[in-house]
PDB file with SEQRES, HELIX, SHEET and CRYST1 records, atoms N, CA, C and O in Angstrom:
SEQRES   1 A   77  MET SER ILE VAL SER MET LEU ASN ALA ILE PRO ILE PRO          
SEQRES   2 A   77  VAL LEU VAL VAL LEU CYS LEU THR LEU GLY LEU ALA PRO          
SEQRES   3 A   77  PHE PHE PRO GLU PRO HIS LEU TRP GLU LYS LEU ARG MET          
SEQRES   4 A   77  LEU PHE ASN GLY THR LEU THR LYS PRO LEU ASP ILE PHE          
SEQRES   5 A   77  ASP LEU GLY LEU HIS ALA LEU PRO PHE VAL LEU LEU ALA          
SEQRES   6 A   77  VAL ARG LEU VAL ALA ALA PHE TRP LYS THR THR SER              
HELIX    1 AA1 ILE A    3  ASN A    8  1                                   6    
HELIX    2 AA2 ILE A   12  LEU A   18  1                                   7    
HELIX    3 AA3 CYS A   19  GLY A   23  3                                   5    
HELIX    4 AA4 HIS A   32  ASN A   42  1                                  11    
HELIX    5 AA5 PRO A   48  THR A   76  1                                  29    
CRYST1    1.000    1.000    1.000  90.00  90.00  90.00 P 1           1          
ATOM      1  N   MET A   1       3.399  30.057 -12.555  1.00  0.00           N  
ATOM      2  CA  MET A   1       4.688  29.521 -12.953  1.00  0.00           C  
ATOM      3  C   MET A   1       4.839  28.125 -12.341  1.00  0.00           C  
ATOM      4  O   MET A   1       4.690  27.952 -11.131  1.00  0.00           O  
ATOM      5  N   SER A   2       5.132  27.146 -13.177  1.00  0.00           N  
ATOM      6  CA  SER A   2       5.244  25.776 -12.690  1.00  0.00           C  
ATOM      7  C   SER A   2       6.642  25.509 -12.131  1.00  0.00           C  
ATOM      8  O   SER A   2       7.575  26.282 -12.349  1.00  0.00           O  
ATOM      9  N   ILE A   3       6.760  24.417 -11.417  1.00  0.00           N  
ATOM     10  CA  ILE A   3       8.032  24.038 -10.818  1.00  0.00           C  
ATOM     11  C   ILE A   3       9.062  23.750 -11.901  1.00  0.00           C  
ATOM     12  O   ILE A   3      10.234  24.096 -11.755  1.00  0.00           O  
ATOM     13  N   VAL A   4       8.626  23.118 -12.985  1.00  0.00           N  
ATOM     14  CA  VAL A   4       9.546  22.791 -14.077  1.00  0.00           C  
ATOM     15  C   VAL A   4      10.095  24.066 -14.710  1.00  0.00           C  
ATOM     16  O   VAL A   4      11.289  24.146 -14.996  1.00  0.00           O  
ATOM     17  N   SER A   5       9.245  25.055 -14.931  1.00  0.00           N  
ATOM     18  CA  SER A   5       9.727  26.299 -15.529  1.00  0.00           C  
ATOM     19  C   SER A   5      10.647  27.053 -14.570  1.00  0.00           C  
ATOM     20  O   SER A   5      11.590  27.711 -15.010  1.00  0.00           O  
ATOM     21  N   MET A   6      10.384  26.966 -13.272  1.00  0.00           N  
ATOM     22  CA  MET A   6      11.281  27.595 -12.308  1.00  0.00           C  
ATOM     23  C   MET A   6      12.632  26.888 -12.297  1.00  0.00           C  
ATOM     24  O   MET A   6      13.673  27.541 -12.224  1.00  0.00           O  
ATOM     25  N   LEU A   7      12.623  25.568 -12.370  1.00  0.00           N  
ATOM     26  CA  LEU A   7      13.868  24.818 -12.398  1.00  0.00           C  
ATOM     27  C   LEU A   7      14.633  25.096 -13.691  1.00  0.00           C  
ATOM     28  O   LEU A   7      15.860  25.197 -13.669  1.00  0.00           O  
ATOM     29  N   ASN A   8      13.933  25.221 -14.809  1.00  0.00           N  
ATOM     30  CA  ASN A   8      14.587  25.529 -16.077  1.00  0.00           C  
ATOM     31  C   ASN A   8      15.185  26.931 -16.094  1.00  0.00           C  
ATOM     32  O   ASN A   8      16.063  27.219 -16.908  1.00  0.00           O  
ATOM     33  N   ALA A   9      14.722  27.797 -15.213  1.00  0.00           N  
ATOM     34  CA  ALA A   9      15.258  29.155 -15.142  1.00  0.00           C  
ATOM     35  C   ALA A   9      16.618  29.190 -14.448  1.00  0.00           C  
ATOM     36  O   ALA A   9      17.345  30.177 -14.567  1.00  0.00           O  
ATOM     37  N   ILE A  10      16.968  28.135 -13.731  1.00  0.00           N  
ATOM     38  CA  ILE A  10      18.259  28.081 -13.048  1.00  0.00           C  
ATOM     39  C   ILE A  10      19.293  27.547 -14.036  1.00  0.00           C  
ATOM     40  O   ILE A  10      19.150  26.428 -14.528  1.00  0.00           O  
ATOM     41  N   PRO A  11      20.331  28.328 -14.334  1.00  0.00           N  
ATOM     42  CA  PRO A  11      21.347  27.849 -15.271  1.00  0.00           C  
ATOM     43  C   PRO A  11      22.098  26.636 -14.714  1.00  0.00           C  
ATOM     44  O   PRO A  11      22.334  26.541 -13.510  1.00  0.00           O  
ATOM     45  N   ILE A  12      22.463  25.725 -15.591  1.00  0.00           N  
ATOM     46  CA  ILE A  12      23.176  24.517 -15.176  1.00  0.00           C  
ATOM     47  C   ILE A  12      24.506  24.847 -14.488  1.00  0.00           C  
ATOM     48  O   ILE A  12      24.836  24.197 -13.496  1.00  0.00           O  
ATOM     49  N   PRO A  13      25.287  25.829 -14.970  1.00  0.00           N  
ATOM     50  CA  PRO A  13      26.539  26.141 -14.242  1.00  0.00           C  
ATOM     51  C   PRO A  13      26.314  26.574 -12.789  1.00  0.00           C  
ATOM     52  O   PRO A  13      27.140  26.294 -11.920  1.00  0.00           O  
ATOM     53  N   VAL A  14      25.209  27.247 -12.533  1.00  0.00           N  
ATOM     54  CA  VAL A  14      24.895  27.641 -11.150  1.00  0.00           C  
ATOM     55  C   VAL A  14      24.641  26.396 -10.304  1.00  0.00           C  
ATOM     56  O   VAL A  14      25.091  26.324  -9.160  1.00  0.00           O  
ATOM     57  N   LEU A  15      23.931  25.427 -10.850  1.00  0.00           N  
ATOM     58  CA  LEU A  15      23.683  24.190 -10.114  1.00  0.00           C  
ATOM     59  C   LEU A  15      24.976  23.417  -9.878  1.00  0.00           C  
ATOM     60  O   LEU A  15      25.145  22.800  -8.826  1.00  0.00           O  
ATOM     61  N   VAL A  16      25.886  23.446 -10.842  1.00  0.00           N  
ATOM     62  CA  VAL A  16      27.181  22.779 -10.664  1.00  0.00           C  
ATOM     63  C   VAL A  16      27.965  23.442  -9.535  1.00  0.00           C  
ATOM     64  O   VAL A  16      28.568  22.756  -8.710  1.00  0.00           O  
ATOM     65  N   VAL A  17      27.960  24.761  -9.496  1.00  0.00           N  
ATOM     66  CA  VAL A  17      28.649  25.482  -8.412  1.00  0.00           C  
ATOM     67  C   VAL A  17      28.010  25.156  -7.064  1.00  0.00           C  
ATOM     68  O   VAL A  17      28.719  24.983  -6.072  1.00  0.00           O  
ATOM     69  N   LEU A  18      26.694  25.073  -7.014  1.00  0.00           N  
ATOM     70  CA  LEU A  18      26.014  24.702  -5.771  1.00  0.00           C  
ATOM     71  C   LEU A  18      26.409  23.291  -5.333  1.00  0.00           C  
ATOM     72  O   LEU A  18      26.608  23.043  -4.144  1.00  0.00           O  
ATOM     73  N   CYS A  19      26.522  22.373  -6.285  1.00  0.00           N  
ATOM     74  CA  CYS A  19      26.934  21.008  -5.954  1.00  0.00           C  
ATOM     75  C   CYS A  19      28.344  20.985  -5.376  1.00  0.00           C  
ATOM     76  O   CYS A  19      28.616  20.274  -4.409  1.00  0.00           O  
ATOM     77  N   LEU A  20      29.238  21.770  -5.976  1.00  0.00           N  
ATOM     78  CA  LEU A  20      30.625  21.765  -5.530  1.00  0.00           C  
ATOM     79  C   LEU A  20      30.828  22.505  -4.212  1.00  0.00           C  
ATOM     80  O   LEU A  20      31.792  22.231  -3.497  1.00  0.00           O  
ATOM     81  N   THR A  21      29.945  23.429  -3.881  1.00  0.00           N  
ATOM     82  CA  THR A  21      30.105  24.180  -2.633  1.00  0.00           C  
ATOM     83  C   THR A  21      29.203  23.619  -1.537  1.00  0.00           C  
ATOM     84  O   THR A  21      29.692  22.984  -0.603  1.00  0.00           O  
ATOM     85  N   LEU A  22      27.907  23.843  -1.635  1.00  0.00           N  
ATOM     86  CA  LEU A  22      26.980  23.389  -0.602  1.00  0.00           C  
ATOM     87  C   LEU A  22      26.900  21.868  -0.554  1.00  0.00           C  
ATOM     88  O   LEU A  22      26.817  21.281   0.525  1.00  0.00           O  
ATOM     89  N   GLY A  23      26.924  21.244  -1.702  1.00  0.00           N  
ATOM     90  CA  GLY A  23      26.789  19.792  -1.744  1.00  0.00           C  
ATOM     91  C   GLY A  23      27.940  19.050  -1.110  1.00  0.00           C  
ATOM     92  O   GLY A  23      27.736  17.991  -0.517  1.00  0.00           O  
ATOM     93  N   LEU A  24      29.152  19.581  -1.219  1.00  0.00           N  
ATOM     94  CA  LEU A  24      30.320  18.875  -0.699  1.00  0.00           C  
ATOM     95  C   LEU A  24      30.905  19.497   0.562  1.00  0.00           C  
ATOM     96  O   LEU A  24      31.811  18.916   1.158  1.00  0.00           O  
ATOM     97  N   ALA A  25      30.423  20.648   0.985  1.00  0.00           N  
ATOM     98  CA  ALA A  25      30.974  21.314   2.164  1.00  0.00           C  
ATOM     99  C   ALA A  25      30.609  20.560   3.422  1.00  0.00           C  
ATOM    100  O   ALA A  25      29.547  19.937   3.438  1.00  0.00           O  
ATOM    101  N   PRO A  26      31.383  20.567   4.452  1.00  0.00           N  
ATOM    102  CA  PRO A  26      32.793  20.950   4.497  1.00  0.00           C  
ATOM    103  C   PRO A  26      33.654  19.884   3.820  1.00  0.00           C  
ATOM    104  O   PRO A  26      33.303  18.704   3.813  1.00  0.00           O  
ATOM    105  N   PHE A  27      34.750  20.299   3.270  1.00  0.00           N  
ATOM    106  CA  PHE A  27      35.572  19.395   2.480  1.00  0.00           C  
ATOM    107  C   PHE A  27      36.462  18.494   3.331  1.00  0.00           C  
ATOM    108  O   PHE A  27      36.776  17.373   2.930  1.00  0.00           O  
ATOM    109  N   PHE A  28      36.869  18.977   4.503  1.00  0.00           N  
ATOM    110  CA  PHE A  28      37.775  18.203   5.358  1.00  0.00           C  
ATOM    111  C   PHE A  28      37.123  17.945   6.698  1.00  0.00           C  
ATOM    112  O   PHE A  28      36.505  18.878   7.210  1.00  0.00           O  
ATOM    113  N   PRO A  29      37.189  16.831   7.296  1.00  0.00           N  
ATOM    114  CA  PRO A  29      37.987  15.660   6.911  1.00  0.00           C  
ATOM    115  C   PRO A  29      37.347  14.851   5.792  1.00  0.00           C  
ATOM    116  O   PRO A  29      38.055  14.125   5.095  1.00  0.00           O  
ATOM    117  N   GLU A  30      36.036  14.947   5.594  1.00  0.00           N  
ATOM    118  CA  GLU A  30      35.372  14.317   4.457  1.00  0.00           C  
ATOM    119  C   GLU A  30      34.114  15.109   4.146  1.00  0.00           C  
ATOM    120  O   GLU A  30      33.563  15.766   5.029  1.00  0.00           O  
ATOM    121  N   PRO A  31      33.649  15.054   2.892  1.00  0.00           N  
ATOM    122  CA  PRO A  31      32.418  15.788   2.559  1.00  0.00           C  
ATOM    123  C   PRO A  31      31.235  15.318   3.407  1.00  0.00           C  
ATOM    124  O   PRO A  31      31.063  14.126   3.658  1.00  0.00           O  
ATOM    125  N   HIS A  32      30.437  16.273   3.834  1.00  0.00           N  
ATOM    126  CA  HIS A  32      29.299  15.994   4.708  1.00  0.00           C  
ATOM    127  C   HIS A  32      28.310  15.033   4.052  1.00  0.00           C  
ATOM    128  O   HIS A  32      27.762  14.145   4.704  1.00  0.00           O  
ATOM    129  N   LEU A  33      28.095  15.226   2.760  1.00  0.00           N  
ATOM    130  CA  LEU A  33      27.154  14.368   2.044  1.00  0.00           C  
ATOM    131  C   LEU A  33      27.631  12.919   2.076  1.00  0.00           C  
ATOM    132  O   LEU A  33      26.831  12.006   2.277  1.00  0.00           O  
ATOM    133  N   TRP A  34      28.914  12.710   1.879  1.00  0.00           N  
ATOM    134  CA  TRP A  34      29.467  11.357   1.916  1.00  0.00           C  
ATOM    135  C   TRP A  34      29.262  10.732   3.304  1.00  0.00           C  
ATOM    136  O   TRP A  34      28.889   9.564   3.419  1.00  0.00           O  
ATOM    137  N   GLU A  35      29.509  11.521   4.347  1.00  0.00           N  
ATOM    138  CA  GLU A  35      29.325  11.035   5.722  1.00  0.00           C  
ATOM    139  C   GLU A  35      27.867  10.648   5.977  1.00  0.00           C  
ATOM    140  O   GLU A  35      27.592   9.602   6.565  1.00  0.00           O  
ATOM    141  N   LYS A  36      26.939  11.491   5.533  1.00  0.00           N  
ATOM    142  CA  LYS A  36      25.520  11.215   5.771  1.00  0.00           C  
ATOM    143  C   LYS A  36      25.032  10.019   4.954  1.00  0.00           C  
ATOM    144  O   LYS A  36      24.208   9.240   5.433  1.00  0.00           O  
ATOM    145  N   LEU A  37      25.531   9.866   3.728  1.00  0.00           N  
ATOM    146  CA  LEU A  37      25.163   8.698   2.930  1.00  0.00           C  
ATOM    147  C   LEU A  37      25.699   7.413   3.561  1.00  0.00           C  
ATOM    148  O   LEU A  37      25.024   6.384   3.551  1.00  0.00           O  
ATOM    149  N   ARG A  38      26.907   7.477   4.108  1.00  0.00           N  
ATOM    150  CA  ARG A  38      27.471   6.314   4.799  1.00  0.00           C  
ATOM    151  C   ARG A  38      26.634   5.969   6.024  1.00  0.00           C  
ATOM    152  O   ARG A  38      26.385   4.795   6.301  1.00  0.00           O  
ATOM    153  N   MET A  39      26.198   6.996   6.760  1.00  0.00           N  
ATOM    154  CA  MET A  39      25.329   6.769   7.917  1.00  0.00           C  
ATOM    155  C   MET A  39      24.002   6.145   7.480  1.00  0.00           C  
ATOM    156  O   MET A  39      23.477   5.260   8.156  1.00  0.00           O  
ATOM    157  N   LEU A  40      23.464   6.607   6.350  1.00  0.00           N  
ATOM    158  CA  LEU A  40      22.202   6.078   5.840  1.00  0.00           C  
ATOM    159  C   LEU A  40      22.334   4.593   5.510  1.00  0.00           C  
ATOM    160  O   LEU A  40      21.474   3.795   5.886  1.00  0.00           O  
ATOM    161  N   PHE A  41      23.397   4.220   4.814  1.00  0.00           N  
ATOM    162  CA  PHE A  41      23.575   2.822   4.432  1.00  0.00           C  
ATOM    163  C   PHE A  41      23.957   1.927   5.605  1.00  0.00           C  
ATOM    164  O   PHE A  41      23.712   0.721   5.567  1.00  0.00           O  
ATOM    165  N   ASN A  42      24.560   2.510   6.655  1.00  0.00           N  
ATOM    166  CA  ASN A  42      24.890   1.743   7.859  1.00  0.00           C  
ATOM    167  C   ASN A  42      23.716   1.639   8.825  1.00  0.00           C  
ATOM    168  O   ASN A  42      23.761   0.863   9.780  1.00  0.00           O  
ATOM    169  N   GLY A  43      22.662   2.421   8.578  1.00  0.00           N  
ATOM    170  CA  GLY A  43      21.493   2.392   9.449  1.00  0.00           C  
ATOM    171  C   GLY A  43      21.635   3.253  10.683  1.00  0.00           C  
ATOM    172  O   GLY A  43      20.874   3.089  11.637  1.00  0.00           O  
ATOM    173  N   THR A  44      22.599   4.176  10.691  1.00  0.00           N  
ATOM    174  CA  THR A  44      22.808   5.032  11.861  1.00  0.00           C  
ATOM    175  C   THR A  44      22.282   6.458  11.649  1.00  0.00           C  
ATOM    176  O   THR A  44      22.500   7.327  12.492  1.00  0.00           O  
ATOM    177  N   LEU A  45      21.609   6.695  10.557  1.00  0.00           N  
ATOM    178  CA  LEU A  45      21.040   8.021  10.284  1.00  0.00           C  
ATOM    179  C   LEU A  45      19.671   8.090  10.943  1.00  0.00           C  
ATOM    180  O   LEU A  45      18.657   7.827  10.297  1.00  0.00           O  
ATOM    181  N   THR A  46      19.634   8.442  12.219  1.00  0.00           N  
ATOM    182  CA  THR A  46      18.391   8.406  12.977  1.00  0.00           C  
ATOM    183  C   THR A  46      17.978   9.763  13.538  1.00  0.00           C  
ATOM    184  O   THR A  46      16.791   9.992  13.770  1.00  0.00           O  
ATOM    185  N   LYS A  47      18.920  10.657  13.758  1.00  0.00           N  
ATOM    186  CA  LYS A  47      18.587  11.953  14.329  1.00  0.00           C  
ATOM    187  C   LYS A  47      17.933  12.847  13.277  1.00  0.00           C  
ATOM    188  O   LYS A  47      18.367  12.866  12.125  1.00  0.00           O  
ATOM    189  N   PRO A  48      16.895  13.585  13.661  1.00  0.00           N  
ATOM    190  CA  PRO A  48      16.236  14.478  12.706  1.00  0.00           C  
ATOM    191  C   PRO A  48      17.194  15.502  12.086  1.00  0.00           C  
ATOM    192  O   PRO A  48      17.058  15.841  10.910  1.00  0.00           O  
ATOM    193  N   LEU A  49      18.150  15.990  12.861  1.00  0.00           N  
ATOM    194  CA  LEU A  49      19.102  16.962  12.335  1.00  0.00           C  
ATOM    195  C   LEU A  49      19.979  16.338  11.252  1.00  0.00           C  
ATOM    196  O   LEU A  49      20.293  16.989  10.256  1.00  0.00           O  
ATOM    197  N   ASP A  50      20.370  15.091  11.440  1.00  0.00           N  
ATOM    198  CA  ASP A  50      21.176  14.403  10.431  1.00  0.00           C  
ATOM    199  C   ASP A  50      20.376  14.158   9.151  1.00  0.00           C  
ATOM    200  O   ASP A  50      20.915  14.266   8.050  1.00  0.00           O  
ATOM    201  N   ILE A  51      19.093  13.831   9.297  1.00  0.00           N  
ATOM    202  CA  ILE A  51      18.237  13.610   8.127  1.00  0.00           C  
ATOM    203  C   ILE A  51      18.056  14.923   7.364  1.00  0.00           C  
ATOM    204  O   ILE A  51      18.122  14.941   6.135  1.00  0.00           O  
ATOM    205  N   PHE A  52      17.830  16.013   8.084  1.00  0.00           N  
ATOM    206  CA  PHE A  52      17.733  17.339   7.458  1.00  0.00           C  
ATOM    207  C   PHE A  52      19.032  17.692   6.755  1.00  0.00           C  
ATOM    208  O   PHE A  52      19.020  18.219   5.642  1.00  0.00           O  
ATOM    209  N   ASP A  53      20.155  17.401   7.406  1.00  0.00           N  
ATOM    210  CA  ASP A  53      21.474  17.683   6.855  1.00  0.00           C  
ATOM    211  C   ASP A  53      21.696  16.912   5.552  1.00  0.00           C  
ATOM    212  O   ASP A  53      22.241  17.463   4.595  1.00  0.00           O  
ATOM    213  N   LEU A  54      21.286  15.660   5.509  1.00  0.00           N  
ATOM    214  CA  LEU A  54      21.393  14.868   4.291  1.00  0.00           C  
ATOM    215  C   LEU A  54      20.578  15.504   3.175  1.00  0.00           C  
ATOM    216  O   LEU A  54      21.057  15.629   2.048  1.00  0.00           O  
ATOM    217  N   GLY A  55      19.356  15.905   3.483  1.00  0.00           N  
ATOM    218  CA  GLY A  55      18.519  16.547   2.475  1.00  0.00           C  
ATOM    219  C   GLY A  55      19.105  17.859   1.985  1.00  0.00           C  
ATOM    220  O   GLY A  55      19.062  18.151   0.790  1.00  0.00           O  
ATOM    221  N   LEU A  56      19.648  18.648   2.894  1.00  0.00           N  
ATOM    222  CA  LEU A  56      20.223  19.937   2.532  1.00  0.00           C  
ATOM    223  C   LEU A  56      21.425  19.765   1.612  1.00  0.00           C  
ATOM    224  O   LEU A  56      21.546  20.471   0.611  1.00  0.00           O  
ATOM    225  N   HIS A  57      22.307  18.841   1.940  1.00  0.00           N  
ATOM    226  CA  HIS A  57      23.513  18.661   1.142  1.00  0.00           C  
ATOM    227  C   HIS A  57      23.249  17.886  -0.148  1.00  0.00           C  
ATOM    228  O   HIS A  57      24.030  17.993  -1.094  1.00  0.00           O  
ATOM    229  N   ALA A  58      22.173  17.113  -0.208  1.00  0.00           N  
ATOM    230  CA  ALA A  58      21.846  16.355  -1.420  1.00  0.00           C  
ATOM    231  C   ALA A  58      20.993  17.164  -2.397  1.00  0.00           C  
ATOM    232  O   ALA A  58      20.949  16.842  -3.584  1.00  0.00           O  
ATOM    233  N   LEU A  59      20.325  18.195  -1.922  1.00  0.00           N  
ATOM    234  CA  LEU A  59      19.412  18.965  -2.770  1.00  0.00           C  
ATOM    235  C   LEU A  59      20.064  19.504  -4.042  1.00  0.00           C  
ATOM    236  O   LEU A  59      19.462  19.374  -5.108  1.00  0.00           O  
ATOM    237  N   PRO A  60      21.256  20.101  -3.996  1.00  0.00           N  
ATOM    238  CA  PRO A  60      21.842  20.583  -5.259  1.00  0.00           C  
ATOM    239  C   PRO A  60      22.071  19.468  -6.282  1.00  0.00           C  
ATOM    240  O   PRO A  60      21.894  19.689  -7.480  1.00  0.00           O  
ATOM    241  N   PHE A  61      22.460  18.281  -5.829  1.00  0.00           N  
ATOM    242  CA  PHE A  61      22.674  17.163  -6.742  1.00  0.00           C  
ATOM    243  C   PHE A  61      21.350  16.679  -7.338  1.00  0.00           C  
ATOM    244  O   PHE A  61      21.288  16.323  -8.514  1.00  0.00           O  
ATOM    245  N   VAL A  62      20.308  16.669  -6.534  1.00  0.00           N  
ATOM    246  CA  VAL A  62      18.995  16.260  -7.022  1.00  0.00           C  
ATOM    247  C   VAL A  62      18.488  17.268  -8.055  1.00  0.00           C  
ATOM    248  O   VAL A  62      17.976  16.880  -9.105  1.00  0.00           O  
ATOM    249  N   LEU A  63      18.630  18.552  -7.757  1.00  0.00           N  
ATOM    250  CA  LEU A  63      18.187  19.586  -8.701  1.00  0.00           C  
ATOM    251  C   LEU A  63      18.976  19.505 -10.003  1.00  0.00           C  
ATOM    252  O   LEU A  63      18.399  19.645 -11.082  1.00  0.00           O  
ATOM    253  N   LEU A  64      20.274  19.283  -9.919  1.00  0.00           N  
ATOM    254  CA  LEU A  64      21.097  19.167 -11.123  1.00  0.00           C  
ATOM    255  C   LEU A  64      20.684  17.950 -11.943  1.00  0.00           C  
ATOM    256  O   LEU A  64      20.581  18.032 -13.167  1.00  0.00           O  
ATOM    257  N   ALA A  65      20.449  16.839 -11.286  1.00  0.00           N  
ATOM    258  CA  ALA A  65      20.039  15.628 -11.998  1.00  0.00           C  
ATOM    259  C   ALA A  65      18.698  15.830 -12.701  1.00  0.00           C  
ATOM    260  O   ALA A  65      18.540  15.440 -13.858  1.00  0.00           O  
ATOM    261  N   VAL A  66      17.742  16.431 -12.016  1.00  0.00           N  
ATOM    262  CA  VAL A  66      16.428  16.682 -12.622  1.00  0.00           C  
ATOM    263  C   VAL A  66      16.559  17.653 -13.789  1.00  0.00           C  
ATOM    264  O   VAL A  66      15.927  17.475 -14.831  1.00  0.00           O  
ATOM    265  N   ARG A  67      17.373  18.669 -13.607  1.00  0.00           N  
ATOM    266  CA  ARG A  67      17.589  19.673 -14.670  1.00  0.00           C  
ATOM    267  C   ARG A  67      18.226  19.036 -15.900  1.00  0.00           C  
ATOM    268  O   ARG A  67      17.818  19.329 -17.024  1.00  0.00           O  
ATOM    269  N   LEU A  68      19.224  18.165 -15.705  1.00  0.00           N  
ATOM    270  CA  LEU A  68      19.889  17.509 -16.827  1.00  0.00           C  
ATOM    271  C   LEU A  68      18.957  16.522 -17.528  1.00  0.00           C  
ATOM    272  O   LEU A  68      18.952  16.438 -18.756  1.00  0.00           O  
ATOM    273  N   VAL A  69      18.172  15.778 -16.755  1.00  0.00           N  
ATOM    274  CA  VAL A  69      17.216  14.845 -17.361  1.00  0.00           C  
ATOM    275  C   VAL A  69      16.169  15.613 -18.158  1.00  0.00           C  
ATOM    276  O   VAL A  69      15.806  15.201 -19.259  1.00  0.00           O  
ATOM    277  N   ALA A  70      15.685  16.717 -17.617  1.00  0.00           N  
ATOM    278  CA  ALA A  70      14.686  17.527 -18.325  1.00  0.00           C  
ATOM    279  C   ALA A  70      15.276  18.112 -19.604  1.00  0.00           C  
ATOM    280  O   ALA A  70      14.598  18.163 -20.630  1.00  0.00           O  
ATOM    281  N   ALA A  71      16.536  18.555 -19.552  1.00  0.00           N  
ATOM    282  CA  ALA A  71      17.174  19.111 -20.745  1.00  0.00           C  
ATOM    283  C   ALA A  71      17.382  18.025 -21.795  1.00  0.00           C  
ATOM    284  O   ALA A  71      17.183  18.261 -22.986  1.00  0.00           O  
ATOM    285  N   PHE A  72      17.786  16.830 -21.350  1.00  0.00           N  
ATOM    286  CA  PHE A  72      17.993  15.723 -22.278  1.00  0.00           C  
ATOM    287  C   PHE A  72      16.676  15.276 -22.888  1.00  0.00           C  
ATOM    288  O   PHE A  72      16.594  14.999 -24.085  1.00  0.00           O  
ATOM    289  N   TRP A  73      15.646  15.208 -22.054  1.00  0.00           N  
ATOM    290  CA  TRP A  73      14.328  14.791 -22.510  1.00  0.00           C  
ATOM    291  C   TRP A  73      13.772  15.779 -23.549  1.00  0.00           C  
ATOM    292  O   TRP A  73      13.144  15.387 -24.532  1.00  0.00           O  
ATOM    293  N   LYS A  74      14.022  17.063 -23.301  1.00  0.00           N  
ATOM    294  CA  LYS A  74      13.521  18.096 -24.209  1.00  0.00           C  
ATOM    295  C   LYS A  74      14.209  17.979 -25.568  1.00  0.00           C  
ATOM    296  O   LYS A  74      13.570  18.207 -26.596  1.00  0.00           O  
ATOM    297  N   THR A  75      15.492  17.631 -25.597  1.00  0.00           N  
ATOM    298  CA  THR A  75      16.215  17.563 -26.869  1.00  0.00           C  
ATOM    299  C   THR A  75      15.884  16.300 -27.649  1.00  0.00           C  
ATOM    300  O   THR A  75      15.995  16.286 -28.875  1.00  0.00           O  
ATOM    301  N   THR A  76      15.477  15.235 -26.955  1.00  0.00           N  
ATOM    302  CA  THR A  76      15.182  13.975 -27.653  1.00  0.00           C  
ATOM    303  C   THR A  76      13.744  13.888 -28.144  1.00  0.00           C  
ATOM    304  O   THR A  76      13.442  13.068 -29.011  1.00  0.00           O  
ATOM    305  N   SER A  77      12.866  14.703 -27.617  1.00  0.00           N  
ATOM    306  CA  SER A  77      11.466  14.587 -28.049  1.00  0.00           C  
ATOM    307  C   SER A  77      11.077  15.669 -29.025  1.00  0.00           C  
ATOM    308  O   SER A  77       9.934  15.708 -29.480  1.00  0.00           O  
TER     309      SER A  77                                                      
END                                                                             
């Protein structure tokens, strides 16, 4: 089973729910992903735990983007 077929097996609504929960948690005082992206652009994202945290919170958005591009690509070709 290839990675693409495994990714296609995940329904898009499930990825959206993952983005809204894991991707944005905790919601207050600000989403963790937003904080880590700000640290990345400011050059203060240096601790390994913070880098892991950025990857963990960004993963649902990356998977959703790849899934949507693959679905769009499949319909246009």
